N, C-alpha and C positions, 0 to 999 in steps of 0.2 A: 639416279638411285632414289631420290626423294619421291619422284613421281611413281616409280615402281613400288616403293614402300607404301605410299598412300593407297595405291590400287590394291595391293595385297591386303592392307588393313580393311579396306572397304569390302573386299570379298570375304574376309574373315568375319566381319559383322553380319554380312548376308548369310553366311553359313550358320552363324549362331542363331539368327532368327529362324532360319529354316529348321534347325535342330530342335528348337523349342516348339515350333509348330508341329514337328514330328512327334513330340512328346504328347501333345494334345490328341493327335491322331492315334498314337499307340494306346493312350489311356482309353479312348473310345473303343478301340479294338479289343483291349483287355476286358472291358466291360461286356462287350458282346460275347466273349468267351467265358464270362462269369469268373474272371480272375480279378476280383475286386481289390485285393491288396496291391497288385501291380498297377491297376488303374488309378488307385488313390495316390500311389507314389509318383506316377508320371504327371498327374494333373497338378499335384502340389509343386512339383518341380517347375512346371510351366507357369504356375501362378507366382512363383518366386522370381521369375525372370522379367527384366524390364521390357523385353520385346513382346511378351505374350500375356503379361498380367492384366493389361487393360483391353484384351481382345474379348469380344462378346462370346465367341465360340468357346473359349477357354472356360468361362464361367458357366456356359450352358452345359458343357460336358461334365463339369463338377456337379452341377445340379442333377444331371442324369445318374451319375454314380451314387450320389447320396439318396436320390429317390429310389434307386434299386435297393440300396441297403435298408432304407426305411421300410419299403414294402416287404422285403424278405424277413427282416427281424422285428417287424411291427414296432419300429423305433421312432417315437415322436421327435426325439433329439435329432436324429438323422434327417427326418422330414423337414425340420426347421432349418437345418443347414442347406438342404436342397432348395427350399423356398427362397432363402436369402441369395443363393447362387443364381437361381432363375431371375430374380428381381434385378440383380446386378447385370446379367446378360441383356435383359430388356432395357435397362437404363442406358447401356452402351449402344445397343442397336434395337430400337423398338420393333423393327420389322425383320428380325433375324429369320432367315428362311426356314431353318429347322424348327424354330419355335412356332411358326405359322402352321407347319405340317403336323407336329406331334405334341405341342405343349398342353393341349387340352387333357389328354389322358394322363400325362405326367403330373400336371398340377392337381388333377382330381385325386391321384394316388397320394400326393402330399396332404391334401385336404382330408382325405378319408383316414389316413394314418393318425393324424393329429386329433381328428374328431373321435376316432375309436379310443384313443388314450383318454379323452374326456369321459367317454362312456365307462371305460374300465375303472377310472378313479371314482366315478359316480357310484358304481356298484360297490366299491370299497368304502363308500361314504367319506371320501377325501374331497370335501366340498370345494375348498379353495383351489386345489390343483385341477380339479375337474372343470371348474369355471374358467380357469386360465387356458386350459387346452381348447375348450369350446370357443372361447373368445379368439384364440389364435386361428382356429379352423375357419371361423367367419372372416377373419382378416385375409386369409389365403383366398377364400372364395370371392370376396369383394374386390380384392386386388386384381385377380385374374379376369373377373367379369368386366372390370372397368377398362381393360386393355383392348377390347374389341379385336381379338385375334382369330375370330371365326368360330369360336365355341364358347360354352359357358358351363359353370357348375350350378346345378339347380339348388334352390333353397330347401334344406332339410327341415321341415316344420318341427319334427320331433326334436332335432338338435336345438332349435330355438327354445322350445319348452324346457328341455332338460338343462340348458344353460341357465335359464331363468330360475329353475328349481334349485340348481346347485348354488347360484348366487344368493337365493333366499336363505338356504341352509347355512351358507357361509357368512350371513349377516350383512350382505351387500344389497340392501333393500331397494335402493334406487336403481341399480343395475337390473335387479330381478324384476322390478315393476315394468321397466321398458321392454324387457324381453318377453315377459308373460303377456303384456298387452299385444305385442307383435304376434305371439303364438295364437292368441285368441282371434286376432284379425285374420290370421291365416287359416282359421277354421280347424284348429287342431282338436280332434275328437276322441283321442285314445285314452287320455288320462284325466279323470275328473278332478284330480289334485290341482290341475291348472286353475280351474274356476274356484276351488276352495281358497287357494292362496291369493288369487287375484281379487276375489271379493273381500278378503281380509285386508288387503292393501288399500282398497277403496274405502273400506270402513275406517281404517286408521287415518286416512287423509280427509275424512269428513265429506267425501264425494258420494252423497246418498243416491243420486240418480244412477251413477255407474255401479254402485254397490248393489242396488236392487236389480239393475239391468243384467249384471253378470250372473246373479243368482237365477233370474228367470231364464236366461240363455242356457245355463247349466241344467235346469230342470227339464228343458226341452230335449237336451242332448242325452241326459242320463236320468230318465224318469224313475228308475228303480232305486236310485241312490238317495236314501232318506236324509243324508246330510244336508241336502239343499232345502228340503222342507224345514229342517231345524234352523238353517241359516236365515230362511225367509221369515220364520217366526221371530228370530232374534232381531232382524231388521225392523219388523213392524212393532215389536216390543220396545226397542231402543228409541224408535222415532215416535212412539206414542200413538201408533196407528193400528193396533190390534183389532179394535172394533171395526175399523174400516175394512180390514182383510176379511173378517168373518161375515160381515154384511155383504161384501162382494161375492164371496163363495156361496153364501146362502142363496143369493139371487141367481147365481149360475146353476145351482142345484135345482132350484124351483123351475128354471127354464129348461133344464135337461135332466129330468128325474131318472132316466134310464141309462145315464152315463155312469157306469160302474166306477171308473177311475176318479171321476169328479166327486161322486158321493163319498167314496172311501177317503179321498184327500180331505174333504170337508170334515168328516168324522175325526180323522187323525188331528186336524188343526184344533178342533174343539177340545179334544183330549189333551193336547199339548198346552193349550191356554189354561185349562183347568189344573194342570199339573206342571207348573213352570219349573225350569231348572236354570242354574247359572251357567256360565261359559265352560265350567269344569264338569258339568253334568250333575251337580248336586241339587237336591230338592230345595226349593225356596218356599216362602209362605204362599198358601193357596189364596186365590182371589175371593172376594166376598160372594161372588155369584157361582162358587164352585159347584154346588148341587145342580143348579140350572144348567151349567155347561156340561156336566157329566151326563145328565139326563138327555140332553140334546145329542151328545156324542153317542150314547147307547142307541138312541133311535136311529141315528144316521148309519151306524155300523149294521144294524138290523136291515135297513133299507139296502145297503150294499150287498149283504148276504142274500137278500131276496132276489137280487139281480144275478148274483154269481155265488151260489151256495157253497161250492167247494174251494173257493179261493183261500189259499193257505194264509196269506197275510191278513185278510179281513177276519178270518176265524181267530188267528192269533190275537189281533188287536182287541176284539170283543172279549176274548178269554182273559186277556191282560187287564182290561177294564174292571172285570169282576174280581180278578185275583188281587189287583192292587187295592181295591176297596176292602177286600178281606184282610189284607196285610195291615191297612190303616186301622181297621176295627180291632185287630189282634193287638196292635200297639196300644190302643186305648184300653183294652182289657188288661194288658200287662202293667199298665200304669196305675191300676186301682190298688188301693191299700189292701192289706191282708184281710181285714174285716169285710171290705167290699167284695172280695173275690168270691164270697159265698152268697152274696145278695142278689136281688133281682136284676140290677144293672149288669152284673157279670153274666148272668144267665141269658140276658137279652143279647149281649155282645157275642157270647159263645154261639148262640143260635144264628146270629148274623154272619159270623165268620164261616160257620159250617155251610150255611145256605149259599153264600157267595162262592165258596170253593166248589160246591156242587154245580153251581151255574157255570163256572169257568171251565170245568173239566171237559165237557163234550166239544167245546170250541178248540181247546188245546189239542184234543185227540184228532179233530179234523185237520188242524194245522199240521200236526205230525204226519198224517197221511198225505196231505198235499205236498209238503216239502220232500218227503221220502220219495214220492212219485217223480219229482223233478230230477233226482239223481245227480249226475254230473253237470246238468244244465243249470244248477243253482249258481246265481251270482253271489258275490261276496256279501252284499247286504242281506240277501235271502238266507245265507248261511248263518249270519249273526242272529237273525230273527228266529231261525230254526233252533239254534242253540238255546235261546231264551225260552222258547216253548218247551224244549226238553227239560230244562232245569225246573220250570214250573210244574210240569207233569211229574217229575221225580219227587218233588216236594209233596204234591197232592197225594200221589200213590203211597208215599211213606206215611203220611198222616192217616190214611185209610187202611194202613197195614196190608197193602196189596204188594207184597214183597216180590212176587214173580214179575210184576210189571215194573217195579223199581229196577230190577236187574236188566230187563229188556231195554229200558231207557238208558241205563248206565252204559250198556254196550254201544248203543247208538251214539251217545256223546263221545265215547272213546274213538269210535270210527270217524266221527265228524272232525275231531281234533287231530 
């Protein structure tokens, strides 16, 4: 009887193991029929049993179930459960046949779901959680790619950048720095913000070579974005090398007098050096050689327009040079005492203001025409310049009592905004 009893017990254990393996199979079949709740119930039962809880396929099927849930519901939480289950399956059997056949697509779905949660939180400006999701997505990719299972998840350069951007916004500067450097190394060219933030990071670290190198790279990639010209000026100003920059540009202009972009860039640099601003954009004291710089800038703007007379930006810049001088003279006029307001000095300043406004007007009008012709092709920086030109025109037309033109410009501004 003992022997019979032992034999029966042995058979009973075998049946129990078979029953639990059947649970794994039924969970898989339920998944194929999109009966997720039943699939979850059966796989959890199999994972609770001694005979199947350490079986690679049990964990793999759990991963499949939660990967399906994650993909269907766009659930990062389910995707993370799937990832841990797949990891456990491969830990138990690194060469699990099913994993070799289909793990690539499944792991990509997990990666994409978590990554998309990062993008969603980024759009909602939830910087910390966005960074955490991006970091987890990278962990999934790196883990799978390191397993050599016959497939790989490619590096998403945009995700590298946005992970760095989210980290920067969340105050995780060291994490941001490493990610942004990687995005730049991967030649990410979609967002100029990458190079703005990265240059600022190099500046804060006192790495002048990479600070300037990042700005120069950005200027090549985004030639229309004026922020990088401003950043370059800040670099040369902070490092005491402004004269070196102007000398270098002047030499280039003399060697290439027909290069419109180069001549215009030189004019803008002279203008910026003559009218310095702090990091918040506020005016600071003019340099001692202000008049000489402004005269050089005026001459360079005219040279640029001699090459390309209808260029909207060049016309705006020369118009702004005269307009800003008029504003400065008007401030000087307003600062005169009441007695001086009727004296010769006041008349001289009034004439100067009027003359400079008149000089600026045709250039602003040409800028208006040029930007208007661009239509939907205007880039963000062009739009900002166009807006400034329209505000200046509105002011000049108002001073001249040209009310019909004031209304026209007002409508353009409303349309632009």
